[in-house]
N, C-alpha and C positions, 0 to 999 in steps of 0.2 A: 258610729258605724252606719253606713248607708243601708237602705233597704235591699239593694242588690247584694251587698256583703252578707246580710242576713239570709237572703235566699240561697247563697252559696253554701251556707252552713246547715240549711234545713235538710231534713230527710225527704221531704216532698220531691217528687221527680220533676223539677222545674225544667230540666233539659230534655224531656221526652220529645217535645217538638222543637225543631230548630232548622237552620238553613241547610239541611243535609241533602238537598236535592242537587244533583250534578247539573252543570250547565251544558255538558256534552256527554252523551252516552254513545252516540254513533261514532264509528271510526275507532273504537277502543278494542284492545286485545280481547277483552271479555266477550264482546259480541261477535268476534271473528271466528268463523268455523270453516274458513277457506283452507284448501289443501296447501297452498303456498305461504300461508301466514301473511296475508295482506289486508290488515284491518281497515285501512283507509278506503279500500274499494269494496269490501264485503258489505259494510253498511255506510251509506252516504247521507249527507244532509237532505238531499232530494227524497230519499227513501224514508227518512226518519219519521215523518208524520204518519206513515202507514205501517210501520214495523213495530210490533210489540216486543219490547226488549226482554231478554232472559235474565239479566243480572242487575239491572238498576234502571232508574228513570232520570229524566232531564227536564228542566224547565227554566223559565226566565224569572229570576228574582223569587224563586219559590221556597217552599218549606215542606217538611214531611216529619213523620214520627221517626224514632231511632231505629225502627225495623223496616222503615220505608214500606209500610203497608198502605197508608193513606198519604197522598201527595196533593199539594195545592200550588198553583202558579197562575198568574194572569197571562192572557193572550190578547193580541191586538190586531186590528185590521184598519188600515187607513182608507179603504175603498179602492185603492189603486194596485196594491200588491197582488201577485199571483199565488202567494202563499200566506196563509194565516200565520201571524208571528207568534208561534208557541215556543220557539227556541232561538237562541242566538245563532247567527250565521258566521261562518269563517271558512277558510281554505284548508283543505287537507294537506298533509306533508308534501305529496307530489305536485299539488296545485300551486303552492306558494313559492315565490322565487327565493325566499329564505325560510322555507319549511312551513309548518302549520301556523295559522295566524287567524285569530278572531277578528272579524271586520264589523264591529259594532261599537257604540259609545255607551258605556255604563260605568257606574261608580259605586263603590261600597262606602257609605257615609257614616254609619253608626251601627253599633251592636254591643250588647252586654253579654257577659259570660253565660248566663242562664237563658239568653235570648228573650228576656222579658221585654226588650225593645230593640227593634231592628229597623234600619232605613237604608234604602239604596235608590239610585236614580238611573233610569233608562231614558235615552234620547232616541225618539222614533221619528224618522223623516215623514213629512206629510205627502211628498211625492212618492212615486213608485220606488220601492227599495232597489238599489242598483246591483242586484245579484249578478247578472250577466256581465256588467262592466267590470266588477271586481274580479271575477274569474278570468275574463279575457285579458284585461290590462296586466294583471300579475303574470299570466301565462306568457305574455309577450316580453316580459322583463327578465333580465339575467341576474345572476348573483352580484354582478357589478352595479346593478341599479337599486335604488331604494324601493321599498314596498309601496304599492298603490293602496292607500287607505280610504276609509269611508268618507272622511273629510275632503279628500282629493276629488271625489265624484261630484261635488257641489250639493250634496245631500242636505247641508245645513245653510246654504246660501239664503240670504234675506231672512234668516231665522225661521224658515218654514219647517219647523219641527215641533214635536211635543216633548216637553219634560214630564216624565211620568215618575213620580215619587211613590215607591212601594214601601209601605210601613206595616210593621206588626207590633202589637203590644199585648202582653199576656195578662188576662184577668185572673188566671189560675194555671196550674200545670198543664191542664188539657182544655184550656179556654183561651183562644187566640182571637184578638180583634185585628181586623185587616182594613187598612185605609189606602186607597189608590187615589192620588191627587194628580190630575192631568192639567198641564198649563200649556196654552198655545203661545209660543214665542214669536209667531209670525204676525203679519199686518192684516191678514184676512181671516175670517171665520173658517173653520175647518172641521170636517166630520171625523169621528173616531168611534169604532166599535171596540168595546172593551169586554172581554169574556173571562172573568175570574173562574178558574177551572179546578175541579177536584177529581181525582181519579185514584184507583187502586193499582199498585204494582201487580202485574200479572204473575200470580203464584199458582194458578190452577191449571196451566196448560202443559206442564212438564212431566206429569206422571207420578208425582209424590203425593199430592193432596188435591183432590178435585173440588174442595170447598171453594165456592165462588161468592164473594161478598156483593152487596148491592147498594147503590145509590138510588134513592127514590124520592120523587116530589111528594110532599105531604101537606102542601098548602102554598099560598102566595109567597114567593121568595124563600121557601124552606125546602131543604133536601136532607132527608134522614140518611145517616151513615150507618149502614148495616154490616158490621164486621165483628166477628166473635172476639177478636183481640182488642177492639176499641169500642166497647159497648156504650150506648147512651149518648152518641154525638150527633150533631146536626150542623149543616152549613146554612147560615142565614144571610140573605142578600137584601139590603135595604132598597126600597123603592119599587118593589114588585117587578123586576125584570123578567124577560122570557127565559124559561128554563129549558135547556137542551140536553139531551142524553144520547150517548152511544156506548160502545164497549171498547175496552183496551185490548183489542184483538187485531192481529195482522190482517191487512187488506191483501189477501193472496191474489185475487183477480188483478189488482193494480200492479203488484210487484212481480208476480210470476206468471200471470195469465192462467192461473190454476183456480179451480172452484174452491170456495170456502167450505169449511166443515158445515154440515147441515144445521147444526145448532147455532151457528154464528150468522147473524143477519146485519149487525151494525158494527162498523170497524172503528179503529182508533182515529182515523182521519175524518170521522163523521162531521165534526164541527167545521173543519175546513171545507169539506164537500158541500155542506148545507149553506155556509155563508158565502164562500168565494165562488164556488162552482154553481150555486143555485140548485143543488140536488136536495129537494125536500125529503126524499126518501132515505137520506143518509143518517137521520136522527130518529130515535124511537118515539112514536106517537104515544106510547104508554108511559112515557116519562120515567123510565128507569134504565139502569145499566151500571157499568163499572167506570164510566167517565161522564161527568156532568159539568155544565157551565151555566152561569147567569149572564145573559146577553144584554148589555147596555149599549144603546145607541146615542152618542153624544154629538152635539154641535157646539164647539168651543169658540167663543168670541175672541178676537185678536187681543192678546195681552191679558186674557182672563184665564181662570181655572175652574175646574169642577172636581168635586170629591165624591168618591163612592165608598160605601162602608159595607163590610161583611163581617161575619163572626163565625168561627168554627168553635163551637162550645157545646154545653150540655143540651140534649134534646128537650123540648118542652118549655123553653123560655117564653114567657108571655110577652115580654117587652125587651128583646135582645139588644136594642140600641138605646135604651133609656139612660144607661150609665156609660155609654161608649165614649163620648167626648171627655168626660171627667176622668175615666180610667186611662185613656190615652195621654192626657196631659200629666197625670200622676206618674206614669211610667217614664215619660220624657224627663220630668223633673228628677226622678230617681236615677236615671242614666246620667244626667248632668252631675248629680251629687257623687255618683261613683267615680266618674272621671275627674271631678274636682279634687277628690281625695288623692288620686294617683298623681295629679298634676299640680299639687299645691306649691311645689317649688319650681315650677316651670312658668315664669311670668309672661313670656312672649305669646301673644294670642295666635300668631301664625304658626309657631312651633307646636302649640297645643292642638291646633287644627290638624297639622300633619301627623302628629302622634296618634290622635284619636282615629283618624281615617286609616292609618296603618294597622292599628289594632282592630278596627272594624273589619278590614279586609281579612286579617287572620281569622277572625271568628266567623265571617261569612264563608270562608273556604273550608269549613268542616263538612265532611261529606259521608254519607252512608256508602260504604265500600264493600261489595259482595263479590267474592271470587273463590269458587271451589274448584281447584285446578283438576282434581281427578274427575269430577262430574263434567267439567268443561272439555277435557280431553276425550272422555268416553261417550259423551252425549247423554240425552235424556231418554227415559223409557218411551215417551210418547212421540219421539222424533226419530227420523232416520239416523243411523250411526254416522258420525263424521268419518271422513276419509282416513285411511291408514297414515297418510302423510301428516294430517292434523294431529292424530293421536301420538305420533312419534316426533312431532316438531317442537315448536316453541314451548318452553317451560315443562317439558316432559319429565324432567328430573325432579320436579317440585310437586309431585302428586299429594304430598302430605298437606300442602298449604290450603287452608280454608279460612278465608277472611270474611267476616260479616260484622263490621264495626263502624263506628264513627271515627274517621281518620282525617287528619289535617293534610290538605292537598297543596302541592306546589302552586297549582292554578286550576280553577274549576273548569276552564275550557281547554286550554292548550295542554295541560298536564293533569287531567282528572283521574290521577292515580298517584299513590304515595311513592316517594323515593326515600331510601334509607338516610342518606346524608342530608337531604333537604329537611326531613322530619326532625333531625337532631337540632338544626338551626331554628326551626319553627318553635321548638320548645322554649327557647330563651325569651322571645317577646310574649308568648302565650303565658309564661310564668308570671309576667307582670300583672295579669288580670285574672288568671285561673290556673293557679299552680297545680291543683289536683288534676285537671285535664292534661297539663303538660307532663306530669309524672305518668299519667295513664298512657300517654302516647309513647313514651320511652319504654315502659314496661311491655306494651303491646308487641313491638317488634321482636321481643325476646321470648314470647310465648311459643310453645311447641307448634302451634298451628301456623306460625309465621316462620320462625327460625328453622333452617334445614336440620335434619338429624345429625349432619356432620358439623354443625355449628355455624354455618354461613348465614348471615342476615340477608333477607330478600332485597335486591337492589331496586327494582321497579318493574312494573307490569310488562313492559316491552321485552325485558330479558331478566327474569328474576335471578338468574345465576351470574349476572354481571357483578362487578365489584365497585362499590362506592368507598370513598375514604372512611377509615374507621374512626368516626368522631362520636360514636354513641356514648362511650365512657366519658368523654369531655363534657358532652351535653348533660349527662346524668349528674355528674358531680356539680356542674354549674347550677342546675335546677335545684339540687339538694341544698346548696348553700343559699340560694335565693329564698327557698322555702324556710330554711333555718332562720334566716334574718326576719322574714315575715312573721314566723311563729314566736320567735323570741325564746326558743328552747333548744334542745340538742338536735332537733330536726327529725325527719322521717327516716329513722335508721332502717326500718323494715324495707322501705323502698330501695334504699341504697344497697342493702344486702341482696335483695331479690335480683336487681339488675347486675350487680357485681358477679354473682354466681353464674348467671347466664352468659356474661361476657367472657368468663373464663373459657367457655366452650368456643366462643367466637375467636378469641385471641389464639387458641390452639389451632383452629382452622387456618388462620393466617400463617402461622409458623409452619404448619405442615404442607400447605398448598401453594404458598406464594414466595417461598425462599428456596429456589430451585436447587441450589448447591449446598444448603445448610450453612451459609456464611453470614447470616443475619443481614443479607442484602435482598431487598424485596422487589418484586415486579408489580403485580396487582392489576395491570391492565390500564384502561384509560383513567381510572380513578376520578371520574367526574369532571375531568378537565378536557372535555371532549376532543377538540382538535388543536390542542396546544402544541403538540409535538411534530416531529418530522414524519412519523408514521401513525397509522391507526393503531394505538396501543392495545386495543381489544382484539386485534386480528393477528394471525401469524405473520411474521415479517416476510416480505416477498422473496428474500434470499436465504431464509433460515436464520437460526440464532435466536437471541433474546436480548431484552434491554434491562439492565440494572437501573432501577428508577430512583432518582434522588428524592422525588416526592413520596413514592411508596415507602422508602426506608425511613424518611423523616416522619411520615404519618405513623409508622409503627413505633418509632421512638416516642412520639407523643402518646400513643396508645399505652405503651408500657408505663410511662410516667403517670398517666391518668389512673391506671389500675393500681399502681403503687400508692398514689395519694388516696384513692378510695379505701384501700386496705388499711392505710394508716389511720384514716378517719374512723373506720370500724374498729380498729385496734384500741381506740381510746376507751372503749367500754368492753371489748372482748379481745383478750390477748391472742386468741387463736389466729387472728388475721395478721399478726406480725410476720409469720412465716411467708404468707402470701406477699406481703410488702417486700420482704427480702427477695423473693423470686423475681418480682418485676423490677426491682432496683438492679439486680444483676443482669436481667434481660436487657434493660436499658443500656447498661454499660457495654454489653456485647454488641448491640446495634451501633452505639456511638463509636466503639472501637473499629468496627467494620467500615463505617461510613467515613470516618476521618482519616483512614489510611494507616492507623497505628496497629492494626490487627495482623495476625500471622499470614493472612491471605494476600496482604499487600494490595487491597482494593481501596482506591481513593476516588471519591467523586468530586473532590475539591481540586479545582484547577489553579495552581499557584500563579500562573501568568495572569489570568483574568480575575483571580480572587473571586470565584463564583462556583457554585455547585451545578454540575451537569449530569444528565442521564448518560449512561455509558452503553454503547452497543457492543454486544459480544457476538461475533460471527463464527460460523462452523470451523473456520481455519484457526480458531483460538485468538483471533485478533480482537483488541479492545479499542474502541474509538469513542472519545467523548463527543456527544452531540451538542455543539456549542451554541445552543439557543438560550439567550438570556430571558428566561420566562419565570413565571410564578413557581415553577418546579424548583428553581434554585433558591427561592426565598422561603419555601415552606419549612426548612430547618429552623427558622426563627420561632415557629410554633412550639417546638419541642423544648419547653423550659418549665422547671418547677423550682419553687423556693420553699425550703423547709425551715420552720422556726424551731428554736431549741425547745420551746415548751412542748411542741408536738413530738419531738424526738424523745424528750425525757419521759413522756407518757407511753413510749414504745421501747422499753429498755432492750429487749431481745433484738429488735430490728437495729437499734443504735449500736449494740455490741457487734453484731455480725457485719454491719456496714463498716464500722471502724476497723475491724479485723481485715476485711477485704481490702480496704484502701491502704492499710498498713503493710500488707503482705503481697499485694499485687501492684507493683509500681506502674505496670503498663496500664492498669485500669484507673489508678489513682490520678494519673496524668489527665484523665478525661473529665475529672470533676473539678470545676473551676475553683481554685483557691479554697479547697475544702477546709484546710486548717486555719484559714483567715476568715472569720465570720464577717458577714456583710453588715448592712444596716440593722442594728438591734439584734445581734446574734442570729442571723439568717444564713442559710447555706444554699448554694445554687447547683442545680443539676440542669445541664443543657447540652445540646450538640455543639454549641459555639463558645469558644473562648473569646475573650475581649477582642483580640485582633481580627478574628474572622467575623464577629458580629459587626465591628466597625466597617470592615471591608464590604459586607453585604449592604449595610445601611448607606454606604457611599453611593452605591448604584441605586438602591430603592428610593433614596431621597434626592435623586438627581432629576430635575425637571426635563432634562433631555433624554432621560431613560424611562424610569418607572413612575415617577411622581407626576400626577396630573393635578389640575385645579380641583378635581373632584374625587381624589383617592389614588390608590396605587393601581396602575395598569397591570393587566395579566401578562403582557409581553413588553419588553423594553422598546421604546421608540427608536433606539439605536438601529433596529432592524428595518426601519423605514428606508434608510439609505444603504444599509448593509444587510440585506437578506441573507439568511443562512442557507447554504446549498450543500446537500449531501449527494454525492455522485456514486452510483453503483455501476456495475458493468452494463446493466440494462437500461437504467434511466436516472434522471436527477430528481431530487425532492427538495422543495424550497419552503422556507418559513419566513414570511415577511410581516411587518407590523400592519395590522388592520384595525383601526380604532373603532370602527362601527360594525355593521353586519358582515358576516363571514362571506368571503368570495370563494371559499373552497368547500367542497362536500366531503372532505376527508372522513368525518364521522357522521355527517348527515344532519338534517333538521336545520334550525336556526341557531345552533350552538356556535359560539365563537369565543375562544380564549386567547386570541392572537392580538389583543390590544385593549378591549373594553375594561371597564372597572366593574368588578363583581363584589357584592357585599360580603358573602361568607368568608372569603379569604382575607379581605380587608379587616373584618371583624377579628379574626384570629391574629393578624399582624398587630393590631392595636392591643389586644390582650397580651401578646408576647412582649411587646414594648413595656407595657405596664408591669409585667412580672420581672422583667430584667431590671427595671428601675426599682422595684420593690427590694431587690438585692443590692444593686450598685449605689442607689441613692443619687443625690444631686451632684456628686463629684464627678460622675461619669457623664461626659457631654460629647455630642457629635455635631458636625456641621449640618445646619438645616436652613434652607435647602443646600444641597452640595454645591460648593462654589460660591456661596454667598458671603463667606467669611464670618457668619454668625453661628455661634455654638450654643446649644441648649440641651436640657436634660431629655432623657427618653420619655419621661412622663409628659413633658410639655409637647414633644413630638406626637405622642399618642393623642393628646387633646387637639393638636393641630389637624391630624388626620380625621378625627371625629368631625371637626368643623368642616373639612373639605367634603366629607360624605353627606353630612346633614344639609349642607347648603345646596345640594342637588335639588332639594324639594322646597327650600325656603325662598321667599321673595327677596331679590337683591335690591340695591338702591333704586333701580329703575322699575321695580315692581314685577320683574320677570323671574321665572323659575327655570334654572338650567335644564331640568328634566323635560320640559316642554319643547326645547329646541327652538326652531324658527317658526313654529306654528303660532301665528299671531292671534288666532281665535282663542287658543288655549291661554295664551299669555295675557290677553287684554279683555276678552269678552266677560262681562260680569256673570254670565250663566255657564262659564267654563273655568275661569281662572283659579278658583279655590277648590276645585275638585281634582283630587290627586290620583295618579296611577303609579303603582309601585312595580316598575319593570324588572325584568329578569336580569339585565345588566345595562351599563351606561357607556355612551360613546367616550373613548379614552381622551379625546381632545375637547369636545364641547359639553359633555355631560348629558346629552340627550338620551332619554329612556329608549331602550331597544329590547328586542326579544319578546317574550311573552308579555303582553300589554297589561295584564291584570295580576301578575304573579306577585302577590303580597308575601308569599312564603318567606324565603330567606331575606328578601329585601325588607321585610317587616322588622328586621333587626334595627332599622332606623328608629323604631319606637324605644328600644333599649338605649341606643346611643344618645337620644334626646333627654334621657333622664339626667338629673343633676350628677355631676362628676364626683367620683371617689377614686382613690388610688386602687 
């Protein structure tokens, strides 16, 4: 067992400090107090250096404690920029031609679950950072144009940039070694100012607690950390740099033209003012405050590097750097040993690198997330009350929600807030390295301070009451089984029970709120597939009526099966859960009956002519129109499949008896259970929405390279719609859906979301799992043509493996040494300082595989780490 595994088992709080500092706090809902709910304009990047945040802090490659009381991050100035580089730059939603978009080059390279060792890379241009060009060029482009990126500005021409490696190694739970290695990749010597900065989150200005901590110089390169919750700490800076101090207070004169409070003399932007603007009075000559930096001035020779060392550890160390290098080397060796254990069956070095960086990104994307909705709506005692519009606006129905936790983010810059269905997918790769944290994340959303009293799970910060696909039960059971395998025992039954009971409330919410007519046909809204359909499914239809959603109904069928399976697992040791298993078995049959057209309401989403599932539009005149878009919506029924072994059923006799009675006495329901009386491979029984014929019909389309199947996975929309766009005509206007393999050309739902052609990891992952489960029942005798039209037939398991290969090769070097995810960017493809650093994008071009959307979203794309693991059925 590695030292990192031992740390995971220790009681000592090794996770107290971690990469919990957001990369962007400005432009978030939490910091928005505008009447109209416009967070992108209420706080901006230009204002961020001067604005003391209410709900959290941001930094570049930083860390903080798990209450975000004390923060640390490096800042940089190349002598040319008009802004001290304390935070990453990007475009707000309205500024980007494809929505919000970070415009920097940085990579997460390594991390361990306890954050005993962390490493990332930031690439900083030596010339003036092209802020204005990035804004102007993107503003001039339309949705039909690609994004104008940092590399397009020439910022990295002639290698005139610094590679800054930011590393942390823990000597103890509250003793962090910090190493900043600066490499000049250019051909000329270049200056660089480096300001490793520590500061306190402003907790004293809001009227709850006036206690104000202090950072104070106590000697050459020494800053005492004075905080009652973090006693006995100090920041040590090697080499005796200049120490600069200011306060984490809003610069009201700069932002609002208003006088500052009498007690405030030094502002948050004091370091910028002192260094960039030459304002010596912006820093405190008494060398104390709530924000402090060690100022290093470097001149880095061409092709050379310099290293800075700091330590955030116990106060009073006589020689804080005596054991620094040895401890750093030890933690690196321990990190290597930890990943060697995980990757012992993964022989390919490139695959190991991809997996390790994917997991590093997952761990770097843990964030301190603080959002008290009632306080946010009502305002703070020490501040003017927000407008009535704000108090009655966004998230007003979620006053119970009070989040103050370490949460896995979809992306630390573009999506620095959790999203319910993203988080479920995050739990799978996280469970590979830190199953306890994965379980904690799944439990978290079910707690009273997250879950709505009516049972709804919070969707995401922008609109907590929106609806994400119900995948929480799926993720919970998968993580439970992964944990069970790692432990080698019956698993964490208490975890499974806890989440199961909470999800009973959530399932009931779905049934009561999203089944308009009580027919087991569900709507749900956009369900995470932002602009996949004809209409914005989160908004009222322009002509009234509603949509019966094939995906919403299939998701609920999956949900019922997941809860049934969880109940059966719990029934193995507690027969009380057999009744619950019966309930969800029968609920699944009701949904299957409704969706397949065999029910009393004669509702069928299956189109016999096209042999595909479609959403159905119900108009006020009682008309029903299938919306014939060949999209992921019609493939999601493949997800809803469960295979039950006889051993499991024999250990749940009450469930088995009731199920057998139901199938024997309800012929209409028995017809929905595929070959129930004919056991499959090794006495297995199949529950699914699809009989063999419909499964094969869907797979004919899904595995057709002229439709859904790309070289890099399954597209979200069939390529058929490239030449045959779907058009829906109403009396007022026409609505069109066409195949778009890359960035979205429509703002139907907003942002940079696009489900009209690209490849997305979460749904591909569920398709693979569905195929594996169908094979688990049917075995090797059930074969389909792959690819469609090839004349070659193979098993569902082999197809699942082939899809895994298509997805993973997005990141792996091909025979020419190129990675599809890098597209046509030859610097990324060939430059030795770029080519092995990975980005795990939000989605991927449906034809070329180029990474698109959120540039650093390791979140659900981090599933590649699980897909790279050695294969089992």
